[in-house]
N, CA, C and O of each residue as an XYZ file, in Angstrom:
304
protein
N      17.937      4.312     14.786
C      17.068      5.052     13.879
C      15.660      5.128     14.448
O      15.203      4.217     15.139
N      14.990      6.212     14.151
C      13.592      6.365     14.551
C      12.684      5.987     13.386
O      12.963      6.292     12.227
N      11.589      5.313     13.733
C      10.586      4.959     12.738
C       9.896      6.227     12.258
O       9.500      7.072     13.060
N       9.759      6.352     10.952
C       9.124      7.537     10.370
C       7.627      7.618     10.656
O       7.039      8.696     10.573
N       7.010      6.493     10.991
C       5.567      6.487     11.234
C       5.255      6.670     12.713
O       4.518      7.583     13.087
N       5.811      5.809     13.550
C       5.425      5.829     14.970
C       6.427      6.529     15.873
O       6.122      6.813     17.031
N       7.622      6.813     15.356
C       8.620      7.519     16.148
C       9.417      6.645     17.098
O      10.246      7.156     17.852
N       9.185      5.335     17.080
C       9.920      4.428     17.960
C      11.406      4.454     17.604
O      11.772      4.316     16.437
N      12.245      4.630     18.597
C      13.691      4.598     18.402
C      14.131      3.147     18.555
O      14.152      2.615     19.665
N      14.482      2.505     17.442
C      14.688      1.060     17.406
C      16.013      0.757     16.736
O      16.372      1.398     15.749
N      16.753     -0.229     17.270
C      18.067     -0.551     16.719
C      18.014     -1.502     15.521
O      19.054     -1.793     14.930
N      16.851     -1.981     15.158
C      16.716     -2.914     14.031
C      15.655     -2.427     13.041
O      14.772     -3.190     12.651
N      15.742     -1.179     12.644
C      14.753     -0.645     11.707
C      14.876     -1.307     10.344
O      15.912     -1.870      9.991
N      13.797     -1.222      9.598
C      13.754     -1.697      8.217
C      14.023     -0.479      7.336
O      13.367      0.554      7.475
N      14.981     -0.606      6.439
C      15.258      0.484      5.511
C      14.647      0.140      4.167
O      14.895     -0.933      3.617
N      13.847      1.057      3.641
C      13.216      0.872      2.336
C      13.651      2.036      1.457
O      13.517      3.198      1.839
N      14.170      1.715      0.279
C      14.597      2.742     -0.669
C      13.475      2.939     -1.690
O      13.088      2.001     -2.386
N      12.958      4.164     -1.773
C      11.901      4.501     -2.718
C      12.404      5.638     -3.587
O      12.655      6.743     -3.105
N      12.551      5.352     -4.884
C      13.031      6.345     -5.846
C      14.300      7.036     -5.343
O      14.440      8.253     -5.464
N      15.228      6.245     -4.776
C      16.518      6.763     -4.323
C      16.535      7.335     -2.921
O      17.609      7.643     -2.403
N      15.382      7.488     -2.288
C      15.314      8.038     -0.934
C      15.144      6.919      0.079
O      14.285      6.052     -0.085
N      15.967      6.935      1.134
C      15.890      5.913      2.182
C      14.839      6.296      3.217
O      14.762      7.448      3.643
N      14.033      5.316      3.614
C      13.024      5.490      4.653
C      13.236      4.399      5.683
O      13.672      3.298      5.347
N      12.924      4.706      6.960
C      13.177      3.753      8.043
C      11.897      3.513      8.848
O      11.186      4.444      9.226
N      11.636      2.229      9.092
C      10.436      1.822      9.827
C      10.828      0.760     10.849
O      11.772     -0.001     10.635
N      10.099      0.714     11.958
C      10.426     -0.282     12.982
C       9.694     -1.598     12.762
O       9.951     -2.568     13.475
N       8.786     -1.653     11.785
C       8.029     -2.874     11.520
C       7.464     -2.822     10.109
O       7.379     -1.759      9.494
N       7.079     -3.991      9.609
C       6.395     -4.027      8.316
C       5.073     -3.279      8.402
O       4.650     -2.648      7.434
N       4.424     -3.346      9.547
C       3.155     -2.645      9.723
C       3.308     -1.149      9.457
O       2.491     -0.556      8.752
N       4.349     -0.540     10.018
C       4.567      0.893      9.790
C       4.946      1.175      8.340
O       4.524      2.184      7.776
N       5.742      0.288      7.729
C       6.109      0.468      6.320
C       4.876      0.400      5.431
O       4.726      1.195      4.503
N       3.996     -0.551      5.717
C       2.744     -0.675      4.955
C       1.898      0.572      5.135
O       1.355      1.098      4.164
N       1.782      1.047      6.358
C       1.000      2.248      6.634
C       1.507      3.432      5.803
O       0.715      4.221      5.288
N       2.819      3.546      5.680
C       3.402      4.678      4.970
C       3.420      4.515      3.453
O       3.255      5.494      2.725
N       3.618      3.291      2.971
C       3.921      3.110      1.554
C       2.846      2.445      0.700
O       2.777      2.700     -0.502
N       2.016      1.608      1.289
C       1.042      0.866      0.482
C      -0.044      1.806     -0.052
O      -0.517      2.690      0.662
N      -0.427      1.606     -1.303
C      -1.517      2.432     -1.837
C      -2.840      2.060     -1.169
O      -2.992      0.963     -0.632
N      -3.788      2.987     -1.210
C      -5.119      2.731     -0.658
C      -6.090      2.433     -1.792
O      -6.008      3.023     -2.869
N      -7.007      1.512     -1.536
C      -8.052      1.196     -2.498
C      -8.877      2.462     -2.756
O      -9.318      3.129     -1.821
N      -9.076      2.778     -4.034
C      -9.824      3.978     -4.409
C     -11.297      3.895     -4.033
O     -11.989      4.913     -4.016
N     -11.792      2.681     -3.727
C     -13.198      2.538     -3.349
C     -13.384      2.440     -1.841
O     -14.113      3.242     -1.258
N     -12.732      1.464     -1.196
C     -12.995      1.227      0.233
C     -11.945      1.825      1.157
O     -12.170      1.929      2.362
N     -10.800      2.219      0.607
C      -9.776      2.871      1.421
C      -8.814      1.945      2.149
O      -7.908      2.423      2.831
N      -8.987      0.622      2.021
C      -8.055     -0.279      2.711
C      -6.695     -0.243      2.019
O      -6.597      0.110      0.844
N      -5.654     -0.609      2.753
C      -4.314     -0.667      2.178
C      -4.215     -1.874      1.250
O      -4.640     -2.972      1.609
N      -3.666     -1.674      0.081
C      -3.499     -2.754     -0.884
C      -2.122     -3.361     -0.646
O      -1.097     -2.774     -0.991
N      -2.124     -4.556     -0.045
C      -0.878     -5.221      0.340
C      -0.716     -6.473     -0.511
O      -0.630     -7.576      0.028
N      -0.676     -6.331     -1.742
C      -0.589     -7.475     -2.637
C      -0.774     -6.968     -4.041
O      -0.380     -5.847     -4.364
N      -1.365     -7.779     -4.866
C      -1.470     -7.412     -6.269
C      -2.542     -6.374     -6.536
O      -2.289     -5.432     -7.288
N      -3.702     -6.499     -5.968
C      -4.770     -5.562     -6.272
C      -5.061     -5.536     -7.762
O      -4.559     -6.371     -8.514
N      -5.866     -4.587     -8.183
C      -6.171     -4.387     -9.603
C      -6.104     -2.892     -9.877
O      -6.230     -2.076     -8.964
N      -5.903     -2.541    -11.142
C      -5.747     -1.140    -11.492
C      -6.531     -0.817    -12.744
O      -6.594     -1.610    -13.684
N      -7.131      0.370    -12.737
C      -7.804      0.903    -13.910
C      -7.342      2.345    -14.066
O      -7.638      3.192    -13.224
N      -6.623      2.619    -15.137
C      -6.034      3.941    -15.290
C      -5.055      4.186    -14.146
O      -4.161      3.374    -13.908
N      -5.218      5.288    -13.448
C      -4.353      5.613    -12.317
C      -4.907      5.122    -10.983
O      -4.226      5.216     -9.962
N      -6.124      4.603    -10.977
C      -6.768      4.162     -9.738
C      -6.383      2.724     -9.393
O      -6.347      1.858    -10.266
N      -6.095      2.477     -8.111
C      -5.758      1.150     -7.611
C      -6.897      0.692     -6.706
O      -7.413      1.468     -5.901
N      -7.282     -0.567     -6.844
C      -8.348     -1.154     -6.038
C      -7.818     -2.425     -5.382
O      -6.934     -3.087     -5.926
N      -8.353     -2.763     -4.221
C      -7.903     -3.976     -3.535
C      -8.400     -5.230     -4.242
O      -7.787     -6.291     -4.121
N      -9.507     -5.120     -4.982
C     -10.073     -6.286     -5.664
C     -11.008     -5.803     -6.785
O     -11.375     -4.630     -6.854
N     -11.375     -6.744     -7.652
C     -12.278     -6.422     -8.755
C     -13.651     -6.016     -8.242
O     -14.337     -5.216     -8.879
N     -14.063     -6.559     -7.098
C     -15.358     -6.209     -6.510
C     -15.418     -4.705     -6.211
O     -16.395     -4.041     -6.559
N     -14.376     -4.170     -5.567
C     -14.351     -2.731     -5.279
C     -14.279     -1.915     -6.562
O     -14.913     -0.864     -6.666
N     -13.513     -2.390     -7.537
C     -13.428     -1.680     -8.811
C     -14.793     -1.613     -9.481
O     -15.161     -0.579    -10.037
N     -15.553     -2.720     -9.432
C     -16.881     -2.712    -10.060
C     -17.825     -1.757     -9.340
O     -18.657     -1.117     -9.983
N     -17.711     -1.649     -8.021
C     -18.533     -0.692     -7.271
C     -18.180      0.750     -7.616
O     -18.999      1.655     -7.454
N     -16.960      0.957     -8.090
C     -16.538      2.293     -8.506
C     -16.861      2.562     -9.971
O     -16.529      3.624    -10.498
N     -17.516      1.593    -10.635
C     -17.926      1.782    -12.021
C     -16.987      1.206    -13.060
O     -17.226      1.358    -14.258
N     -15.926      0.550    -12.628
C     -14.984     -0.054    -13.571
C     -15.557     -1.379    -14.057
O     -16.048     -2.174    -13.256
N     -15.498     -1.620    -15.352
C     -15.977     -2.885    -15.914
C     -14.810     -3.650    -16.520
O     -13.840     -3.060    -16.996
N     -14.920     -4.978    -16.494
C     -13.938     -5.812    -17.173
C     -12.778     -6.306    -16.329
O     -11.964     -7.083    -16.826
N     -12.666     -5.892    -15.078
C     -11.582     -6.387    -14.236
C     -12.046     -7.626    -13.484
O     -13.191     -7.697    -13.037
N     -11.160     -8.591    -13.349
C     -11.473     -9.833    -12.657
C     -10.348    -10.166    -11.695
O      -9.179     -9.923    -11.996
N     -10.696    -10.729    -10.523
C      -9.678    -11.171     -9.595
C      -9.006    -12.454    -10.083
O      -7.821    -12.674     -9.837
N      -9.767    -13.290    -10.770
C      -9.248    -14.549    -11.316
C      -9.793    -14.776    -12.709
O     -10.863    -14.279    -13.063
N      -9.048    -15.531    -13.493
C      -9.538    -15.876    -14.834
C      -9.861    -17.351    -14.882
O     -10.289    -17.856    -15.919
């Protein structure tokens, strides 16, 4: 299978099913590049829990506050 991101033809691709559609990647790095949401403030890939306000996803409460969101916390 060829990786959908980098095009590497690899015999041990990772298959990820998203809403019934199969996708193939040669590494977690390529899967993250293709599938992870981006922080609405800084643009980094959110590879974990992140925080959300409405439809917007942020990597942390700090970025959410810079975008004008109030009341979100990384820890309680």
